[in-house]
C-alpha positions as CSV (number, residue, x, y, z in Angstrom):
1,M,0.0,0.0,0.0
2,Q,2.8,2.4,1.0
3,Q,4.6,1.7,-2.3
4,A,1.4,2.6,-4.3
5,I,1.0,5.8,-2.3
6,D,4.7,6.8,-2.9
7,T,4.2,6.0,-6.7
8,M,1.1,8.3,-6.8
9,R,2.9,11.1,-5.0
10,A,5.8,10.8,-7.4
11,T,3.5,10.9,-10.4
12,A,1.6,14.0,-8.9
13,A,4.9,15.8,-8.4
14,R,5.9,15.2,-12.0
15,L,2.5,16.4,-13.2
16,L,2.8,19.6,-11.1
17,A,6.3,20.2,-12.4
18,N,5.4,19.5,-16.0
19,P,1.5,19.5,-16.6
20,V,0.2,17.3,-19.3
21,V,-1.1,19.1,-22.4
22,P,-3.1,17.1,-24.9
23,R,-1.1,16.1,-27.9
24,L,-2.2,17.2,-31.3
25,E,-0.7,17.2,-34.7
26,A,0.1,20.8,-35.6
27,A,-0.1,22.6,-38.9
28,P,2.0,25.5,-37.9
29,L,1.7,28.8,-39.6
30,P,4.6,29.9,-41.8
31,A,7.1,32.5,-40.5
32,P,5.9,36.1,-41.0
33,D,6.6,38.0,-44.2
34,W,7.5,41.2,-42.3
35,E,7.1,43.4,-45.3
36,R,3.5,42.2,-45.7
37,V,2.9,42.6,-41.9
38,R,4.0,46.2,-42.1
39,E,1.8,46.7,-45.1
40,L,-1.2,45.3,-43.2
41,A,-0.4,47.3,-40.1
42,A,-0.3,50.5,-42.2
43,S,-3.7,49.8,-43.9
44,R,-5.7,48.2,-41.2
45,S,-6.4,48.5,-37.5
46,V,-4.4,46.2,-35.3
47,V,-5.6,44.4,-32.2
48,V,-3.3,42.4,-30.0
49,V,-5.2,39.7,-28.1
50,T,-3.6,38.7,-24.8
51,P,-4.1,36.5,-21.8
52,D,-6.7,37.9,-19.4
53,R,-4.5,38.1,-16.4
54,S,-0.8,38.9,-16.1
55,S,1.8,41.0,-14.3
56,P,2.2,44.8,-15.0
57,E,5.5,44.0,-16.6
58,R,3.9,41.7,-19.2
59,Q,1.1,44.2,-19.8
60,A,3.7,46.9,-20.5
61,L,5.4,44.5,-23.0
62,W,2.1,44.0,-24.8
63,E,1.5,47.8,-24.8
64,R,5.0,48.2,-26.5
65,L,4.1,45.7,-29.2
66,A,0.7,47.3,-29.8
67,I,2.4,50.7,-30.1
68,Q,5.0,49.2,-32.4
69,L,2.2,47.9,-34.7
70,G,0.1,51.1,-34.4
71,G,-2.7,49.3,-32.6
72,T,-4.2,48.4,-29.2
73,W,-4.2,45.3,-27.0
74,H,-7.2,43.6,-25.5
75,P,-7.8,40.6,-23.1
76,A,-8.9,37.4,-24.8
77,L,-12.1,36.6,-23.0
78,S,-13.9,39.9,-23.8
79,Y,-12.5,39.8,-27.3
80,L,-14.0,36.3,-28.0
81,Q,-17.5,37.6,-28.2
82,H,-16.5,39.8,-31.1
83,Y,-14.6,36.9,-32.7
84,N,-17.3,34.3,-32.3
85,V,-20.5,36.3,-32.6
86,T,-19.8,39.3,-34.7
87,C,-17.2,37.7,-36.9
88,R,-18.7,34.1,-36.7
89,G,-15.5,32.5,-35.6
90,R,-13.2,34.2,-38.1
91,C,-10.6,36.9,-37.9
92,D,-12.1,40.3,-38.5
93,T,-11.5,41.3,-42.1
94,N,-10.9,44.9,-41.0
95,L,-8.1,43.9,-38.6
96,L,-4.7,42.5,-38.3
97,T,-5.3,40.2,-35.4
98,V,-2.2,39.4,-33.2
99,V,-2.7,36.5,-30.7
100,I,-0.1,36.2,-27.8
101,G,0.2,33.7,-25.0
102,E,0.6,30.2,-23.9
103,P,-1.8,27.2,-24.0
104,G,-4.4,27.4,-21.3
105,V,-4.1,31.1,-20.6
106,N,-5.3,32.7,-23.8
107,A,-8.8,31.5,-24.7
108,L,-8.6,32.6,-28.4
109,L,-5.2,30.8,-28.8
110,D,-6.8,27.7,-27.4
111,Q,-9.8,27.9,-29.7
112,L,-7.5,28.5,-32.7
113,N,-5.5,25.5,-31.7
114,A,-8.6,23.3,-31.3
115,E,-10.0,24.3,-34.6
116,Q,-6.9,24.8,-36.8
117,R,-4.0,23.2,-34.8
118,L,-1.7,26.2,-35.2
119,F,0.7,25.5,-32.3
120,N,1.9,22.1,-30.9
121,P,3.0,22.5,-27.3
122,Y,5.1,19.4,-27.5
123,P,7.9,19.0,-26.7
124,L,7.5,20.8,-23.4
125,E,10.6,22.9,-23.6
126,P,10.3,26.0,-21.4
127,T,12.3,28.1,-23.9
128,R,10.4,27.1,-27.0
129,A,8.1,29.6,-28.8
130,T,6.8,30.0,-32.4
131,V,5.8,33.1,-34.4
132,G,3.4,32.4,-37.3
133,F,1.6,34.4,-39.9
134,R,-1.5,33.8,-42.1
135,D,-2.4,36.5,-44.6
136,A,-5.9,37.7,-45.2
137,R,-8.1,35.4,-47.3
138,E,-11.6,35.3,-48.5
139,G,-13.9,36.3,-45.7
140,E,-11.2,36.3,-43.1
141,G,-8.6,38.8,-41.9
142,A,-4.9,38.4,-41.3
143,L,-3.5,36.6,-38.3
144,L,-0.2,36.8,-36.5
145,T,0.5,34.4,-33.6
146,I,3.2,34.5,-30.9
147,A,2.9,31.4,-28.7
148,G,5.3,29.9,-26.2
149,I,5.4,27.0,-23.8
150,G,5.9,29.4,-20.8
151,E,5.8,33.1,-20.2
152,L,9.5,33.5,-20.5
153,A,9.5,31.9,-24.0
154,T,6.5,34.0,-25.1
155,D,8.0,37.3,-23.8
156,R,11.3,36.6,-25.6
157,A,9.4,36.0,-28.8
158,V,7.5,39.2,-28.4
159,E,10.8,41.1,-27.9
160,E,12.1,39.5,-31.1
161,V,9.0,40.5,-33.0
162,I,9.4,44.1,-31.9
163,G,13.0,44.0,-33.1
164,Q,12.2,42.3,-36.4
165,Y,9.2,44.6,-37.2
166,G,11.5,47.6,-37.2
167,T,10.7,51.2,-36.6
168,A,7.5,51.7,-34.6
169,A,4.5,53.1,-36.4
170,S,4.5,56.8,-35.8
171,R,1.5,57.9,-33.7
172,A,0.1,61.3,-34.3
173,A,-1.1,63.3,-31.3
174,V,-4.6,63.2,-32.9
175,I,-5.9,60.8,-35.5
176,V,-9.1,61.8,-37.2
177,S,-11.0,59.2,-39.1
178,A,-14.4,58.9,-40.8
179,Y,-17.2,57.2,-38.8
180,P,-20.1,56.3,-41.1
181,W,-23.6,56.8,-39.7
182,G,-24.5,53.2,-40.6
183,D,-21.7,51.8,-38.4
184,R,-22.1,50.1,-35.0
185,M,-20.8,51.3,-31.7
186,P,-17.0,51.6,-32.0
187,Y,-14.6,48.9,-30.8
188,A,-11.7,49.5,-28.5
189,W,-9.4,49.5,-31.6
190,S,-11.5,51.8,-33.8
191,G,-10.2,55.0,-35.2
192,Q,-6.5,54.1,-35.7
193,K,-6.2,55.2,-39.3
194,E,-6.1,58.8,-40.5
195,H,-8.8,59.9,-43.0
196,A,-7.4,61.3,-46.2
197,G,-9.2,64.2,-47.9
198,A,-12.6,65.9,-47.2
199,F,-15.4,64.4,-45.1
200,R,-18.5,64.1,-47.3
201,T,-22.2,63.8,-46.8
202,T,-25.5,64.5,-48.5
203,A,-28.3,66.7,-47.2
204,W,-31.8,67.9,-48.0
205,R,-32.7,71.5,-48.1
206,N,-34.4,72.5,-44.8
207,G,-32.7,69.5,-43.3
208,H,-29.3,68.7,-41.8
209,A,-25.8,67.9,-43.0
210,E,-24.6,65.3,-40.5
211,F,-20.9,64.8,-40.2
212,L,-19.6,62.1,-37.9
213,L,-15.9,61.6,-37.2
214,L,-13.7,59.7,-34.7
215,L,-10.9,61.3,-32.8
216,R,-8.2,59.1,-31.3
217,T,-5.3,60.5,-29.3
218,G,-1.8,59.1,-29.7
219,A,-0.7,61.4,-26.8
220,A,-2.3,63.5,-24.1
221,I,-3.4,66.9,-25.4
222,D,-4.9,69.9,-23.7
223,Q,-6.3,73.4,-24.6
224,V,-8.5,71.6,-27.1
225,T,-10.9,73.8,-29.2
226,L,-13.1,73.3,-32.2
227,D,-14.0,76.2,-34.5
228,A,-17.0,74.8,-36.4
229,P,-19.0,76.3,-39.3
230,S,-21.6,78.9,-38.3
231,G,-24.8,77.4,-36.9
232,A,-23.3,74.0,-36.3
233,D,-24.6,71.9,-33.4
234,V,-21.4,70.3,-32.1
235,R,-21.5,67.3,-29.9
236,V,-18.9,64.8,-28.6
237,V,-19.2,61.3,-27.4
238,P,-16.5,60.2,-24.9
239,F,-16.4,56.5,-25.5
240,R,-15.7,54.3,-22.5
241,F,-14.5,50.7,-22.7
242,E,-14.1,49.9,-19.0
243,S,-17.0,49.3,-16.6
244,R,-16.3,50.2,-13.0
245,S,-19.2,48.3,-11.6
246,A,-18.5,45.1,-13.6
247,G,-14.7,45.4,-13.4
248,E,-14.2,44.5,-17.0
249,R,-12.4,45.8,-20.0
250,R,-14.8,45.8,-22.9
251,V,-14.5,45.4,-26.7
252,V,-17.6,47.6,-27.5
253,A,-18.1,51.1,-26.1
254,L,-20.5,51.3,-23.1
255,H,-22.6,54.3,-24.3
256,D,-23.0,56.8,-27.1
257,A,-24.4,59.8,-25.2
258,A,-23.5,63.0,-27.1
259,L,-22.3,65.8,-24.9
260,P,-22.7,69.4,-26.0
261,A,-19.0,70.5,-25.7
262,V,-15.5,69.4,-26.8
263,P,-13.4,68.5,-23.7
264,E,-10.5,70.8,-23.0
265,A,-8.1,67.9,-22.4
266,L,-7.9,64.4,-23.9
267,A,-5.9,61.6,-22.4
268,T,-3.6,59.3,-24.3
269,G,-5.4,56.6,-26.2
270,S,-8.9,58.1,-25.7
271,L,-11.5,57.7,-28.4
272,H,-14.3,60.3,-29.1
273,A,-16.9,60.7,-31.7
274,L,-17.2,64.3,-33.1
275,W,-20.7,65.0,-34.4
276,M,-21.2,68.2,-36.3
277,S,-24.8,68.8,-37.4
278,L,-25.0,71.7,-39.9
279,P,-28.5,73.1,-40.7
280,V,-29.2,73.5,-44.4
281,A,-31.6,76.4,-45.1
282,A,-34.6,75.9,-47.4
283,D,-33.2,78.4,-49.9
284,T,-29.7,76.8,-50.1
285,P,-28.8,76.3,-53.8
286,P,-28.4,72.6,-54.7
287,G,-24.9,71.4,-55.4
288,M,-21.7,71.0,-53.5
289,R,-21.1,73.1,-50.4
290,R,-17.6,73.2,-48.9
291,E,-16.9,74.4,-45.3
292,T,-14.1,73.9,-42.9
293,A,-13.8,73.3,-39.2
294,R,-10.5,73.8,-37.2
295,L,-9.6,71.5,-34.4
296,A,-6.7,72.9,-32.3
297,W,-4.8,71.9,-29.2
298,Q,-1.6,73.0,-27.6
299,G,1.2,72.4,-30.1
300,G,-1.0,71.4,-33.1
301,E,-4.1,71.8,-35.2
302,R,-6.1,70.1,-37.9
303,E,-8.3,71.6,-40.6
304,L,-11.3,69.4,-41.3
305,V,-12.8,69.9,-44.7
306,L,-16.6,69.3,-44.8
307,E,-18.3,68.8,-48.2
308,T,-22.1,68.6,-48.4
309,E,-23.9,67.5,-51.5
310,V,-27.1,69.6,-51.1
311,L,-29.9,67.8,-52.9
312,P,-32.7,69.8,-54.5
313,V,-35.7,68.5,-52.5
314,T,-37.0,71.0,-50.0
315,L,-38.4,69.3,-46.9
316,P,-41.6,70.7,-45.4
317,D,-41.3,72.0,-41.8
318,R,-43.8,69.3,-40.6
319,R,-42.0,65.9,-40.9
320,A,-43.7,62.9,-42.5
321,L,-43.9,60.8,-39.3
322,G,-44.6,61.3,-35.6
323,F,-42.2,59.8,-33.2
324,Y,-42.6,58.5,-29.7
325,P,-39.5,57.4,-27.8
326,M,-41.3,55.5,-25.0
327,G,-40.4,56.1,-21.4
328,F,-40.2,59.9,-21.3
329,D,-42.6,60.9,-18.5
330,A,-42.8,62.6,-15.1
331,E,-41.8,59.4,-13.2
332,S,-38.6,58.9,-15.1
333,L,-37.6,62.6,-14.9
334,R,-38.3,63.0,-11.2
335,Q,-36.5,59.7,-10.4
336,Y,-33.3,60.3,-12.3
337,F,-32.9,64.1,-11.6
338,G,-34.3,64.1,-8.1
339,W,-36.7,66.9,-8.9
340,D,-39.8,67.9,-7.0
341,Q,-43.0,68.6,-8.9
342,E,-42.4,72.3,-9.2
343,T,-38.9,71.8,-10.7
344,Y,-40.2,69.2,-13.0
345,L,-42.9,71.5,-14.4
346,A,-40.5,74.3,-14.8
347,R,-37.9,72.2,-16.7
348,L,-40.4,70.2,-18.8
349,P,-40.9,72.7,-21.7
350,G,-37.1,73.0,-22.2
351,L,-36.6,69.3,-22.2
352,L,-39.3,68.8,-24.8
353,R,-37.6,71.4,-27.1
354,Q,-34.3,69.5,-26.7
355,L,-36.0,66.4,-28.1
356,A,-37.9,68.2,-30.9
357,P,-35.0,68.4,-33.3
358,F,-34.8,64.6,-33.3
359,G,-38.4,64.1,-34.3
360,N,-40.2,63.7,-31.0
361,T,-43.8,64.8,-31.2
362,T,-45.3,63.0,-28.3
363,Y,-45.6,63.2,-24.5
364,N,-47.2,60.9,-21.9
365,L,-49.0,62.9,-19.3
366,D,-49.4,61.7,-15.7
367,V,-52.9,60.3,-15.5
368,G,-52.5,60.4,-11.7
369,G,-53.1,64.1,-12.0
370,L,-56.9,63.4,-12.5
371,R,-58.9,62.6,-9.4
372,V,-62.6,61.8,-9.0
373,E,-64.4,63.6,-6.2
374,V,-67.9,62.9,-5.0
375,D,-69.9,65.2,-2.7
376,E,-72.5,64.1,-0.1
377,A,-75.3,64.3,-2.7
378,G,-73.4,61.9,-4.9
379,Q,-72.5,64.4,-7.6
380,V,-69.2,63.7,-9.4
381,T,-66.6,66.3,-10.2
382,I,-63.0,65.9,-11.5
383,D,-60.1,67.6,-9.8
384,D,-57.8,68.2,-12.8
385,A,-55.5,70.9,-11.2
386,A,-52.3,68.8,-11.3
387,F,-53.2,67.4,-14.7
388,R,-53.9,70.8,-16.1
389,R,-50.6,72.2,-14.9
390,E,-48.6,69.5,-16.6
391,L,-50.6,69.9,-19.8
392,E,-49.9,73.7,-19.7
393,A,-46.2,73.0,-19.3
394,V,-46.2,70.6,-22.3
395,R,-48.1,73.0,-24.5
396,A,-45.7,75.8,-23.5
397,A,-43.0,73.8,-25.3
398,G,-44.8,74.4,-28.6
399,C,-43.6,71.1,-30.2
400,I,-45.9,68.3,-29.1
401,D,-48.6,67.1,-31.5
402,L,-49.8,64.0,-29.7
403,L,-50.6,63.5,-26.0
404,M,-51.0,60.2,-24.3
405,V,-52.0,58.9,-20.9
406,D,-51.8,55.5,-19.3
407,S,-54.9,53.6,-18.3
408,F,-57.6,55.0,-15.9
409,N,-57.2,51.9,-13.9
410,H,-56.0,53.9,-10.9
411,L,-59.6,55.1,-10.4
412,W,-61.1,51.7,-9.8
413,H,-62.1,50.7,-6.3
414,K,-61.0,54.1,-4.9
415,E,-62.8,55.8,-2.1
416,A,-64.8,58.0,-4.5
417,M,-66.1,55.0,-6.4
418,Q,-67.1,53.3,-3.2
419,K,-68.8,56.5,-2.0
420,L,-70.8,56.6,-5.3
421,S,-71.8,53.1,-5.0
422,R,-72.9,53.6,-1.4
423,I,-74.9,56.8,-2.0
424,H,-76.7,55.5,-5.2
425,K,-76.8,51.9,-4.1
426,L,-75.0,50.7,-7.2
427,A,-74.3,47.1,-7.9
428,D,-70.6,47.5,-8.9
429,D,-67.9,49.8,-10.1
430,F,-69.1,49.5,-13.7
431,E,-72.3,51.3,-12.6
432,A,-70.2,53.8,-10.7
433,W,-68.3,54.5,-13.9
434,E,-71.5,55.5,-15.7
435,R,-71.7,58.5,-13.4
436,V,-68.0,59.3,-13.8
437,I,-67.9,59.2,-17.6
438,P,-69.8,62.4,-18.3
439,A,-67.6,64.3,-15.8
440,L,-64.4,63.1,-17.4
441,R,-65.6,63.8,-20.9
442,Q,-66.5,67.4,-19.9
443,T,-63.0,67.7,-18.3
444,F,-61.3,66.7,-21.5
445,R,-63.6,69.0,-23.5
446,N,-62.7,71.9,-21.3
447,L,-59.0,71.1,-21.8
448,D,-59.4,70.9,-25.6
449,L,-58.5,67.2,-25.5
450,E,-61.8,65.5,-26.2
451,D,-61.4,62.6,-28.6
452,N,-57.8,63.6,-29.2
453,L,-56.1,62.2,-26.1
454,V,-54.7,58.7,-26.5
455,C,-55.3,56.3,-23.6
456,R,-52.9,53.3,-23.6
457,H,-54.9,50.7,-21.6
458,G,-52.6,47.7,-20.9
459,D,-49.6,46.5,-22.7
460,E,-49.1,43.7,-25.2
461,I,-52.4,42.0,-24.3
462,P,-52.8,38.3,-25.4
463,D,-56.5,38.6,-25.9
464,Y,-59.2,41.3,-25.9
465,E,-61.9,39.6,-23.8
466,G,-60.8,41.4,-20.6
467,W,-59.5,44.5,-22.4
468,I,-62.6,45.5,-24.3
469,G,-64.9,45.9,-21.2
470,R,-62.9,48.6,-19.6
471,A,-61.7,50.1,-22.9
472,E,-65.3,50.7,-24.0
473,L,-65.9,52.7,-20.7
474,Y,-62.7,54.7,-21.1
475,K,-63.5,55.5,-24.7
476,R,-66.8,57.1,-23.8
477,C,-64.8,59.5,-21.5
478,G,-63.6,61.2,-24.7
479,V,-60.3,59.4,-25.4
480,R,-58.9,57.3,-28.2
481,M,-58.2,53.8,-26.9
482,S,-54.9,52.1,-27.7
483,V,-52.6,49.3,-26.6
484,A,-49.3,48.0,-27.8
485,I,-50.3,44.7,-29.5
486,N,-48.1,41.6,-30.0
487,G,-48.5,37.9,-30.5
488,Y,-52.1,36.8,-30.0
489,G,-53.1,40.4,-29.6
490,V,-52.2,40.9,-33.3
491,F,-53.9,37.7,-34.4
492,N,-57.2,38.7,-32.5
493,K,-57.0,42.4,-33.4
494,H,-60.3,42.2,-35.3
495,L,-62.1,42.0,-32.0
496,A,-60.8,45.5,-31.1
497,V,-62.2,47.2,-34.2
498,G,-64.7,49.8,-33.1
499,T,-63.0,50.2,-29.7
500,M,-59.4,50.8,-30.7
501,G,-58.9,54.3,-32.0
502,F,-55.1,54.4,-32.2
503,W,-53.2,51.3,-33.4
504,I,-49.8,50.3,-32.1
505,P,-49.0,47.0,-33.7
506,L,-45.6,45.3,-33.3
507,Y,-43.5,46.2,-36.3
508,N,-42.7,42.5,-36.9
509,F,-46.4,41.8,-37.6
510,Y,-47.1,45.0,-39.5
511,L,-47.3,44.2,-43.3
512,N,-44.9,41.3,-42.6
513,R,-44.4,38.3,-40.4
514,W,-40.9,38.4,-38.9
515,G,-39.5,40.0,-42.0
516,R,-41.4,37.9,-44.6
517,P,-44.0,39.4,-46.8
518,I,-47.7,38.5,-46.2
519,P,-50.7,38.6,-48.5
520,D,-52.7,41.8,-48.7
521,D,-55.7,40.0,-47.1
522,D,-53.7,38.0,-44.5
523,F,-56.1,37.5,-41.6
524,E,-53.7,37.0,-38.8
525,C,-51.1,39.8,-39.2
526,F,-51.7,43.5,-39.7
527,S,-52.1,43.2,-43.4
528,K,-52.4,45.9,-46.1
529,N,-56.1,45.5,-46.4
530,F,-56.5,45.8,-42.6
531,R,-54.2,48.9,-42.6
532,D,-56.3,50.5,-45.4
533,A,-59.5,49.9,-43.5
534,R,-58.1,51.5,-40.4
535,K,-56.9,54.5,-42.4
536,A,-60.3,54.9,-44.0
537,A,-61.8,55.0,-40.4
538,R,-59.2,57.7,-39.6
539,E,-57.5,55.6,-37.0
540,P,-53.8,56.4,-36.8
541,I,-51.2,53.6,-37.0
542,W,-48.0,53.9,-35.1
543,P,-46.1,50.6,-35.2
544,Y,-43.7,49.9,-32.3
545,V,-40.4,48.1,-32.2
546,C,-39.0,46.3,-29.2
547,G,-35.9,44.2,-29.7
548,P,-36.5,42.0,-32.8
549,G,-36.3,43.6,-36.3
550,P,-34.7,46.9,-36.8
551,Y,-33.6,48.1,-33.4
552,A,-31.1,50.7,-32.4
553,W,-28.9,49.2,-29.6
554,S,-25.2,48.5,-29.4
555,P,-24.8,45.1,-31.2
556,R,-26.5,46.5,-34.3
557,P,-25.6,49.0,-36.9
558,R,-27.2,52.5,-36.7
559,S,-28.4,51.9,-40.2
560,Q,-31.2,49.9,-38.6
561,A,-32.6,53.1,-36.9
562,R,-32.5,55.0,-40.2
563,F,-34.2,52.1,-42.0
564,L,-36.8,51.7,-39.3
565,M,-38.1,55.2,-39.6
566,L,-38.1,55.2,-43.4
567,D,-39.6,51.7,-43.7
568,T,-42.4,52.6,-41.3
569,F,-43.4,55.5,-43.6
570,M,-43.1,53.5,-46.7
571,K,-45.5,50.9,-45.2
572,G,-48.1,53.6,-44.5
573,G,-47.4,54.2,-40.8
574,D,-48.4,57.6,-39.3
575,G,-45.8,57.5,-36.6
576,L,-43.3,55.2,-34.9
577,S,-43.4,54.1,-31.3
578,Y,-39.9,53.0,-30.0
579,Y,-39.6,51.0,-26.8
580,G,-36.3,52.0,-25.1
581,G,-36.4,55.7,-25.9
582,M,-36.0,56.7,-22.3
583,V,-37.1,53.6,-20.3
584,W,-34.1,54.3,-18.1
585,S,-35.2,52.2,-15.1
586,H,-35.4,49.1,-17.3
587,A,-31.6,49.0,-17.3
588,L,-32.0,47.5,-13.9
589,D,-33.5,44.2,-12.6
590,P,-37.3,44.7,-12.0
591,A,-36.8,44.5,-8.3
592,F,-34.8,47.7,-8.2
593,R,-36.5,49.9,-10.9
594,K,-38.6,51.9,-8.4
595,S,-35.9,52.4,-5.8
596,E,-32.6,52.6,-7.6
597,R,-31.1,54.7,-10.5
598,A,-29.0,52.8,-13.0
599,D,-25.7,54.3,-14.0
600,L,-26.5,54.6,-17.7
601,F,-22.9,55.6,-18.5
602,D,-21.2,52.6,-16.7
603,T,-23.3,49.8,-18.3
604,D,-24.6,49.1,-21.8
605,A,-28.1,50.5,-21.5
606,T,-28.6,51.1,-25.2
607,F,-31.5,48.6,-25.2
608,T,-33.5,51.0,-23.1
609,T,-31.9,54.4,-23.7
610,L,-32.1,56.4,-26.9
611,F,-31.7,59.6,-25.0
612,Y,-29.7,59.9,-21.8
613,P,-30.2,62.1,-18.7
614,D,-27.3,64.4,-18.1
615,P,-27.0,64.4,-14.2
616,A,-24.7,67.4,-14.3
617,T,-27.1,69.8,-16.0
618,G,-30.6,68.2,-15.9
619,D,-30.7,68.2,-19.7
620,I,-31.4,65.4,-22.1
621,L,-28.5,64.1,-24.2
622,P,-29.2,62.5,-27.7
623,S,-27.4,59.4,-28.6
624,L,-25.7,58.8,-32.0
625,R,-28.6,56.4,-32.7
626,A,-31.0,59.3,-32.3
627,G,-29.1,61.1,-35.0
628,A,-29.6,58.0,-37.3
629,F,-33.4,58.2,-36.6
630,R,-33.4,61.8,-37.7
631,L,-31.7,60.8,-41.0
632,G,-34.4,58.3,-41.6
633,L,-37.1,60.8,-40.7
634,E,-35.7,63.3,-43.2
635,D,-35.5,60.7,-45.9
636,A,-39.2,59.8,-45.3
637,T,-40.1,63.4,-45.5
638,A,-38.3,63.7,-48.8
639,V,-40.3,60.8,-50.2
640,Q,-43.5,62.5,-49.0
641,A,-42.4,65.8,-50.8
642,V,-41.7,63.9,-54.0
643,R,-45.0,62.1,-53.9
644,A,-46.8,65.4,-53.4
645,R,-45.1,66.9,-56.4
646,A,-45.8,63.8,-58.5
647,A,-49.5,63.9,-57.6
648,A,-49.7,67.6,-58.5
649,A,-48.2,66.8,-61.9
650,G,-50.5,63.8,-62.5
651,K,-47.6,61.3,-62.4
652,A,-48.2,59.7,-59.1
653,D,-48.3,56.1,-60.4
654,A,-45.2,56.3,-62.5
655,V,-43.2,57.9,-59.8
656,E,-44.4,55.4,-57.2
657,R,-43.2,52.5,-59.3
658,E,-39.7,54.1,-59.4
659,L,-39.8,54.8,-55.7
660,E,-40.7,51.3,-54.8
661,A,-38.1,49.8,-57.1
662,A,-35.4,51.9,-55.6
663,Y,-36.6,51.4,-52.0
664,A,-36.5,47.6,-52.5
665,T,-32.7,47.9,-52.7
666,L,-32.4,49.1,-49.1
667,T,-32.1,46.8,-46.1
668,M,-31.7,47.1,-42.4
669,D,-27.9,46.8,-42.7
670,A,-27.5,48.9,-45.8
671,G,-24.4,51.1,-45.9
672,E,-24.3,54.8,-46.3
673,E,-23.7,54.6,-50.0
674,A,-27.0,52.7,-50.5
675,F,-29.0,55.4,-48.7
676,D,-27.1,58.1,-50.6
677,A,-28.1,56.3,-53.9
678,F,-31.7,56.4,-52.8
679,R,-31.5,60.1,-51.9
680,R,-30.1,60.8,-55.4
681,L,-32.9,59.0,-57.0
682,L,-35.4,61.2,-55.1
683,A,-33.4,64.2,-56.2
684,R,-33.6,63.1,-59.8
685,L,-37.4,62.5,-59.7
686,W,-37.8,65.9,-58.0
687,L,-36.0,67.7,-60.8
688,E,-37.8,65.8,-63.6
689,L,-41.2,66.7,-62.1
690,E,-40.1,70.4,-62.0
691,R,-39.9,70.5,-65.8
């Protein structure tokens, strides 16, 4: 027995000294062609993928290598999501990917070994390391590997690569690159290559010329100023890639909130988006417009040439669609800014004006401001003092066309209803409501809201059996009934005809079924025939989107926001409802939404946040995604203008055929060049109709 124990102990000691690594037959990469590596490093971004944990000395070595190649370094585990999900298990075609480490400590190296057997750890010699290179190929970017048996061997190989590569890539104090509106949130390695020439965009008359750039600093700079063209709205997004609360270094930026000022100082390696929105007057002559902006800092400056192709279509002041970024209401504002009611009412008009340039036309009033009162004789009156004050604040903004309230459910089983039932010996609350309805209708008439106020009763109901009873009561109070409808609520929508006065169907069931076309008479989904019948009844249709389909959050390109707005208009929608506009509390677990405030700048809250609260000023900050929505809204309005001109010229049918054919070329993920081509077609049609 003792001999067996001694044998086991000896075997364990050998394993601890020299761990077993599974044997595999390697197909090692060839040695690097350094001239080709230099060429790739000059033309593409470089990311060095490293082990997740190591000493400060090793991290400094990785930083030296990244600087030598003109790139950045990133831990493997967080990079794997980009590699496996975004790039589907292939090296990013836009990158030179450099993988460093030893078997078992770099997850990407292990995955590459398992899939492609690039590095054989045997024989287990502590000083052995290999450097391999695979050039870019169809659908996959270039790969450089530096792998060793132990840290000492790998580090020596990294030092040799630094020496063999030659002179380090020069890093300018400021690198300015183009950042297309259709792109995703930036990666930690974005913005490493200087843009050559002018920055170009297209714009409509009475619209905006939107310029979006990336600023990456190769050194710390201060006394930063930007002299932009007259009238420009300048905003800056300070991208962050480290979450304090999660303690992680991220591949994708945490937020895209656009601040209204350029920082006076920028740290080494920081990444910012520079957004310059230039208004284009209605009388601007069509053609190329050239302007300049001057970015300056202590010891340097850059002239930024901005070229706008001004297209001939003049947009009407009233845009083609309404827009409702859900979640903007008294509860959110008071919770996140800590305001009392008086401060909220004083600030509200200004906040609404801040949202108006991005298409917002809607506000959700606090229905709790309406109270039913019953005197001793059983007469009903409505205390609307609080509701009236909020309504006056909204109207003072001068930019809201559509007012909504949540359900009147808060009035059921209240003391006033019980008093009514007791005095009049009523059977139930439904009978009590019969006495409340005339008073509420008169209140809305006095407030000039009768039959114009939208009441959203419930949310994503599965069936209408329970909904219709109360909805019919509420409708008689002088409101248009509505509810966001999904799933069986869409399939049973016919039951709501006659009660529903404002339709909010899920986008994925509106003239399609999860992206697939449906027949015009499709009974289950919201078909063309059903849409036309609702329009004939003058019932507005505002599809809503929540997650699936085009949705503007961090994993998806901003082109989806632009497409969503334009597609809603092309499908005959009157407006767009967008879950996640300012549903700030939904960034938290439901248990904490009423009591806590999410740090929307330290977590990826883009699923619930299209506009951000600025805690320093109490203002609302637009995201870059909000800018993409505005591009789509202006495109939709241009289509509306062309259609109106075609109808006046008696050429509506012919023009519509061209519009539909051109529009069919656009998709959710279309690049900026595709949207520009669509814009130029609209411009051509506009000029042809002018003759």
